[in-house]
C-alpha positions as CSV (number, residue, x, y, z in Angstrom):
1,M,-0.2,0.0,0.0
2,R,2.9,2.3,0.7
3,D,4.3,1.4,-2.8
4,L,0.8,2.6,-4.7
5,A,0.2,5.8,-2.2
6,M,3.7,7.2,-3.0
7,A,3.7,6.5,-6.7
8,F,0.6,8.7,-6.7
9,R,1.2,11.1,-4.2
10,A,4.7,11.6,-5.8
11,I,2.5,13.7,-8.8
12,H,-0.9,14.5,-6.7
13,P,0.2,15.1,-2.7
14,R,-3.6,14.5,-1.9
15,T,-4.4,10.8,-2.5
16,S,-6.0,8.5,-0.6
17,I,-6.4,4.8,-0.6
18,G,-9.6,2.7,-0.1
19,H,-10.3,-0.4,1.5
20,S,-12.0,-2.1,-0.1
21,Y,-13.5,-4.9,1.8
22,K,-15.5,-6.9,-0.8
23,T,-11.8,-8.2,-2.0
24,N,-10.5,-9.1,1.3
25,Y,-11.5,-8.6,4.9
26,I,-9.0,-10.1,7.0
27,P,-9.4,-8.0,10.2
28,A,-5.3,-8.3,10.6
29,L,-5.5,-6.8,6.9
30,C,-7.9,-4.3,7.9
31,E,-6.0,-3.3,10.9
32,L,-2.6,-2.5,8.5
33,T,-4.2,-0.8,5.8
34,Y,-6.1,1.4,8.8
35,A,-2.4,2.4,10.0
36,E,-1.2,3.4,6.9
37,G,-4.7,5.8,6.5
38,A,-6.7,4.0,4.5
39,Y,-10.7,4.3,4.0
40,A,-12.8,1.9,4.9
41,E,-14.7,1.1,1.4
42,V,-17.8,-0.9,1.7
43,V,-21.0,-1.6,-0.2
44,S,-23.0,-3.4,2.1
45,G,-24.9,-3.1,5.6
46,M,-22.7,-5.9,6.6
47,E,-19.4,-4.4,5.7
48,Y,-20.2,-1.3,7.1
49,D,-21.2,-2.9,10.6
50,L,-17.9,-4.9,10.2
51,A,-15.9,-1.9,9.5
52,L,-17.0,-0.2,12.4
53,R,-17.0,-3.3,14.6
54,L,-13.0,-3.3,13.3
55,K,-12.6,0.5,15.0
56,A,-13.0,2.3,11.6
57,A,-14.0,5.6,12.5
58,P,-17.2,6.6,10.9
59,Q,-16.1,9.5,8.7
60,R,-13.5,7.2,7.4
61,I,-15.9,4.8,5.6
62,L,-16.8,5.4,2.2
63,L,-20.2,3.4,1.6
64,N,-20.8,2.4,-2.3
65,G,-23.0,-0.1,-4.0
66,P,-26.4,0.2,-5.7
67,V,-28.7,-1.0,-3.2
68,K,-28.4,0.5,0.8
69,S,-31.2,0.5,2.7
70,A,-33.0,3.4,4.1
71,Q,-32.0,2.4,7.3
72,L,-28.1,1.6,6.2
73,L,-28.3,5.2,4.9
74,E,-29.5,7.1,7.7
75,R,-27.2,5.3,10.3
76,A,-23.8,6.1,7.7
77,L,-25.1,9.8,6.9
78,L,-25.9,10.5,10.6
79,A,-22.6,8.9,11.2
80,G,-20.6,11.1,9.1
81,S,-19.8,8.6,7.0
82,L,-19.3,9.7,2.8
83,V,-22.4,8.1,0.8
84,N,-21.8,7.7,-2.7
85,V,-25.2,7.8,-4.2
86,D,-26.1,5.4,-7.0
87,S,-29.1,6.6,-8.1
88,L,-31.9,8.9,-8.8
89,Q,-34.7,6.5,-5.7
90,E,-31.4,6.8,-3.6
91,V,-31.2,10.6,-4.1
92,E,-34.8,10.6,-2.5
93,V,-34.3,8.5,0.1
94,V,-31.4,10.9,1.0
95,R,-33.5,13.9,1.0
96,T,-36.2,12.6,2.9
97,I,-33.1,11.6,5.7
98,A,-32.3,15.0,5.3
99,Q,-35.6,16.9,6.0
100,R,-36.4,15.0,9.3
101,Y,-32.5,15.9,10.5
102,A,-32.3,19.5,10.0
103,D,-30.1,20.4,12.2
104,H,-27.0,17.3,10.5
105,T,-25.1,17.9,7.3
106,L,-24.9,15.0,5.2
107,R,-22.1,13.9,3.9
108,V,-22.6,12.8,-0.1
109,G,-20.9,12.1,-3.4
110,L,-22.7,11.1,-7.1
111,R,-21.7,7.9,-8.8
112,V,-21.4,8.5,-12.6
113,N,-21.8,6.5,-15.4
114,F,-20.7,7.0,-18.9
115,A,-19.5,5.1,-22.1
116,L,-15.7,4.5,-22.2
117,D,-14.6,3.3,-25.6
118,G,-14.2,-0.5,-26.1
119,L,-16.2,-1.0,-23.1
120,K,-19.8,-2.6,-22.2
121,R,-22.4,0.4,-20.7
122,S,-21.9,-0.7,-17.2
123,R,-24.7,-0.4,-15.2
124,F,-23.8,1.1,-11.7
125,G,-24.0,5.0,-11.3
126,I,-25.9,7.7,-12.4
127,D,-26.2,8.3,-16.3
128,A,-23.6,11.4,-16.9
129,E,-24.9,12.0,-20.4
130,G,-28.1,13.0,-20.2
131,E,-30.0,14.8,-17.9
132,E,-30.0,12.9,-14.3
133,L,-26.5,13.8,-13.3
134,T,-27.7,17.3,-13.6
135,T,-31.0,16.4,-11.5
136,A,-29.2,14.3,-9.0
137,Y,-26.6,17.1,-7.9
138,S,-29.9,20.1,-7.9
139,R,-32.2,17.7,-5.9
140,L,-29.8,17.2,-3.6
141,T,-28.0,20.6,-3.2
142,E,-31.4,22.7,-2.9
143,G,-32.4,21.6,0.2
144,G,-29.4,22.9,2.2
145,N,-28.3,20.4,4.6
146,I,-26.6,17.9,2.0
147,A,-23.0,17.8,1.4
148,V,-22.5,17.0,-2.3
149,E,-18.6,16.8,-1.8
150,G,-17.5,14.9,-5.3
151,L,-18.2,12.4,-7.8
152,H,-17.6,8.8,-7.6
153,G,-16.4,6.3,-10.8
154,H,-15.7,3.1,-11.0
155,F,-15.4,1.2,-14.4
156,G,-14.5,-2.7,-14.7
157,G,-13.4,-4.5,-17.9
158,D,-10.3,-2.5,-19.0
159,R,-7.2,-2.2,-16.8
160,S,-4.9,-0.1,-18.9
161,A,-3.3,3.3,-17.9
162,A,-5.0,4.8,-21.3
163,S,-8.6,4.2,-19.8
164,Y,-7.8,5.0,-16.2
165,R,-6.1,8.6,-18.1
166,D,-9.4,9.0,-20.3
167,R,-12.3,8.2,-17.2
168,T,-9.8,10.4,-14.5
169,T,-10.3,13.4,-17.6
170,R,-13.5,13.2,-17.6
171,M,-14.5,13.2,-14.3
172,V,-12.2,16.5,-13.9
173,A,-14.9,17.9,-16.7
174,L,-17.7,15.8,-15.0
175,A,-16.9,18.1,-11.9
176,D,-16.7,21.1,-13.6
177,R,-20.1,21.1,-15.1
178,L,-21.5,20.3,-11.6
179,F,-19.0,21.8,-9.2
180,G,-18.4,25.3,-11.5
181,T,-15.0,27.3,-10.0
182,T,-15.2,25.6,-7.0
183,P,-13.3,22.2,-6.8
184,P,-15.1,19.4,-5.4
185,K,-13.6,18.1,-2.3
186,F,-12.2,14.7,-3.5
187,I,-13.0,12.6,-7.2
188,D,-12.6,9.0,-6.7
189,V,-11.5,6.9,-9.3
190,G,-12.8,3.6,-8.0
191,G,-10.8,0.8,-8.5
192,G,-9.4,-1.8,-10.8
193,L,-6.1,-1.5,-11.2
194,A,-3.9,-4.6,-11.3
195,G,-1.7,-5.4,-8.8
196,R,2.0,-6.5,-8.5
197,M,2.6,-9.7,-10.3
198,P,5.6,-12.1,-10.9
199,D,6.6,-12.2,-14.6
200,A,4.9,-15.5,-15.5
201,L,1.5,-14.5,-14.3
202,R,2.0,-11.1,-15.8
203,A,2.9,-12.9,-19.3
204,Q,-0.7,-13.9,-19.9
205,F,-1.8,-11.2,-20.3
206,K,-2.8,-9.7,-24.0
207,K,-1.2,-6.2,-22.9
208,P,1.0,-5.7,-20.0
209,P,-0.8,-4.5,-16.8
210,P,0.5,-0.9,-15.8
211,T,3.0,-0.5,-12.6
212,Y,1.5,1.2,-9.8
213,A,3.6,4.0,-11.7
214,E,2.3,4.2,-14.4
215,Y,-1.3,4.4,-13.4
216,A,-0.2,7.4,-11.0
217,A,0.9,9.0,-14.2
218,A,-2.6,8.4,-15.6
219,I,-4.7,9.2,-12.7
220,A,-2.5,11.8,-11.0
221,T,-1.5,13.8,-13.9
222,P,-4.7,15.1,-15.1
223,M,-5.7,15.9,-11.2
224,H,-2.6,18.1,-11.2
225,E,-3.3,19.6,-14.6
226,R,-6.3,20.7,-13.4
227,Y,-5.9,21.4,-10.1
228,G,-2.2,22.1,-8.7
229,T,-1.3,21.3,-5.5
230,G,-2.9,24.4,-3.9
231,P,-5.1,23.8,-0.2
232,D,-7.9,23.7,-2.7
233,A,-7.2,21.0,-4.4
234,P,-9.7,17.6,-4.2
235,E,-8.4,14.6,-2.9
236,L,-8.1,11.8,-5.1
237,I,-9.4,8.8,-3.8
238,V,-8.6,5.3,-5.1
239,E,-9.8,2.6,-4.0
240,P,-7.7,-0.8,-6.2
241,G,-8.9,-3.9,-4.4
242,M,-7.1,-6.5,-7.0
243,G,-5.0,-3.8,-7.5
244,L,-4.1,-4.3,-3.7
245,F,-4.6,-7.4,-2.1
246,S,-3.6,-9.9,-5.0
247,D,-0.4,-10.4,-3.5
248,V,-1.0,-10.9,-0.3
249,L,-1.3,-14.3,0.3
250,E,-0.4,-17.7,-0.6
251,F,-2.5,-21.0,-0.8
252,I,-1.0,-23.9,0.4
253,C,-2.9,-27.6,-0.4
254,R,-1.3,-31.3,-0.5
255,V,-1.4,-33.8,-3.5
256,A,-3.7,-36.3,-2.3
257,A,-3.6,-38.8,-5.7
258,T,-2.1,-38.7,-9.2
259,K,-3.5,-40.5,-12.2
260,T,-3.0,-40.6,-15.9
261,I,-6.3,-40.3,-18.2
262,G,-6.1,-40.5,-22.0
263,G,-2.9,-39.7,-22.0
264,S,-2.8,-36.4,-19.6
265,R,-1.2,-36.7,-16.3
266,H,-3.6,-35.1,-13.0
267,A,-2.5,-34.1,-9.7
268,I,-5.9,-33.7,-7.1
269,V,-5.1,-31.7,-4.7
270,T,-6.9,-30.5,-1.0
271,G,-8.0,-27.7,-2.2
272,S,-10.3,-26.2,-5.1
273,I,-10.4,-23.3,-7.4
274,Y,-12.5,-21.7,-5.4
275,N,-9.6,-21.1,-3.0
276,V,-6.9,-19.5,-5.5
277,K,-9.2,-18.1,-8.2
278,P,-13.3,-18.3,-7.3
279,T,-14.2,-15.2,-10.3
280,L,-13.0,-18.8,-12.1
281,N,-10.6,-16.7,-14.6
282,A,-8.5,-18.2,-16.7
283,F,-5.3,-17.8,-15.1
284,D,-3.1,-20.1,-13.9
285,L,-1.8,-18.9,-11.1
286,P,2.4,-19.2,-10.1
287,M,3.0,-22.5,-8.2
288,E,5.4,-24.1,-6.4
289,V,5.8,-27.7,-5.6
290,V,7.5,-28.8,-1.8
291,P,8.2,-32.1,-2.1
292,T,8.1,-34.3,1.0
293,E,11.4,-36.9,1.7
294,R,11.3,-38.7,-1.2
295,T,14.2,-40.0,-3.7
296,T,12.1,-39.2,-7.2
297,A,9.1,-37.8,-8.5
298,P,7.7,-38.2,-12.2
299,S,8.7,-35.1,-13.6
300,A,5.8,-34.2,-16.2
301,T,2.8,-31.5,-17.4
302,W,0.2,-31.7,-14.6
303,V,-3.2,-30.4,-14.6
304,V,-3.7,-29.6,-11.1
305,S,-7.5,-30.2,-9.6
306,G,-9.5,-30.1,-6.6
307,Y,-11.7,-32.0,-4.0
308,T,-14.9,-30.9,-5.5
309,C,-17.4,-32.6,-7.9
310,M,-17.0,-30.2,-10.6
311,E,-15.5,-30.3,-14.0
312,I,-14.7,-26.8,-13.9
313,D,-12.4,-27.5,-10.9
314,I,-9.2,-26.9,-12.1
315,L,-6.6,-25.2,-10.2
316,H,-3.9,-24.8,-12.9
317,S,-4.2,-26.1,-16.2
318,G,-0.6,-27.1,-16.8
319,V,2.7,-27.1,-14.8
320,H,5.9,-28.6,-15.8
321,A,7.0,-30.2,-12.7
322,D,8.3,-33.0,-10.0
323,L,5.8,-34.4,-8.5
324,A,4.3,-36.9,-6.5
325,V,1.6,-37.8,-3.4
326,G,1.7,-36.5,-0.7
327,D,3.8,-32.9,-1.8
328,H,2.5,-29.8,-1.3
329,V,2.0,-27.2,-4.0
330,V,1.8,-23.5,-3.1
331,F,0.0,-20.7,-5.1
332,A,0.8,-17.5,-5.1
333,N,-1.1,-13.9,-5.8
334,T,-4.3,-15.6,-3.8
335,G,-5.0,-12.4,-1.9
336,A,-8.0,-11.0,-3.8
337,Y,-11.3,-12.2,-3.9
338,T,-10.2,-16.2,-2.6
339,V,-11.3,-15.3,1.2
340,V,-14.5,-13.3,0.9
341,L,-15.9,-15.7,-2.3
342,K,-15.0,-19.3,-1.0
343,P,-18.6,-20.6,-0.5
344,P,-19.4,-23.0,1.8
345,F,-19.6,-25.8,-0.8
346,I,-18.5,-29.7,0.1
347,D,-15.3,-28.4,2.7
348,T,-15.2,-25.5,4.7
349,A,-12.6,-23.3,5.0
350,P,-8.9,-23.4,5.9
351,A,-7.3,-21.9,8.3
352,I,-5.0,-18.3,8.1
353,L,-1.7,-17.9,9.0
354,A,0.1,-14.4,9.5
355,V,3.8,-14.6,9.1
356,D,5.6,-11.0,10.6
357,T,8.7,-10.1,9.0
358,D,10.8,-11.1,11.8
359,G,8.9,-14.9,10.7
360,A,6.5,-15.0,13.8
361,I,3.3,-16.8,13.1
362,S,-0.4,-16.2,14.2
363,I,-3.5,-16.8,13.2
364,A,-5.0,-14.7,11.0
365,R,-8.3,-17.0,10.9
366,R,-9.2,-20.8,12.2
367,A,-10.4,-23.3,10.2
368,E,-13.7,-23.5,10.1
369,T,-15.9,-25.9,11.4
370,L,-19.5,-28.2,10.4
371,D,-20.9,-26.1,13.7
372,D,-19.7,-22.9,12.0
373,L,-21.5,-23.7,8.8
374,M,-24.8,-24.9,10.5
375,T,-25.5,-21.8,13.0
376,T,-28.1,-20.4,11.2
377,Y,-29.8,-23.7,10.6
378,P,-32.8,-25.0,13.3
379,I,-31.7,-28.6,13.9
380,A,-33.8,-30.4,16.2
């Protein structure tokens, strides 16, 4: 996180990082990002409550997402959290809350939506290419106690630096249109950034993913060119989930069986695709074999598959290695979405161990049990 923040702040000093809870909410990890000054970026009532339980200050919570209950909006707004409004219906709910609490100033942002070259139009946010965004801004500001502080935009599908420069430039222009000569307090460009990765993984992309420095040049430069570094320069907020957490975990499992089917070698392991890439992407993550005490093992190209009864449960489509039953395999770059998207499917989630810089090991999460899974089910 420090490297990412430093790259951006070298160009736009008023840059902050948002910790995307939906990507990874291990409490020990949250503590580390909070210590570095990160916002808690949440998209549901569950995540909002978790952020509070983990001692995030309400004023340092960003509430995003397309569905927020009226009760959640009221709680978050009255606590001083920043709410990014996603629809005209949500605008009216915020107005109703503001009318009930005329002695409070409610902090909101507007999530914007516009077309980007080569991408399918997003379903999130308020359309900035018609009248809806102007209508939303007018409705929110006419009451007097709603502070529209800035703009939020998150667009998936294109991780290139050029795309981020385009969307940032577009958001700066939208801010000029809505806020006039007074700059907004923030412009939030969302996440979607690629993270750090070894060359073997980088080579699987059609185009090499940008580095932190390249993203910073693409995003922070338009901000600097428009606003400079004065006291009125807006805060630039970046919410990288994949870009921040992709390399913070490794997943370790054991080879339980090997077989040859139709001339192909298969290694069956005690993990599953849901432990290493639950988004079911096509990338083969970096994998290392840690042998047991053995003299020899077949050197071959192995398809590594998991313990579930699903044909899609392929952890690696083909790795050349010396491998035998009892060996352990280590998958790198498994920190994004693996913890939050692992379903209670066929088996429970494993323990997570944290290793300090001095080599000390602690439990960041104990292994799940059947009792954990059955807690919400009434069983006679």
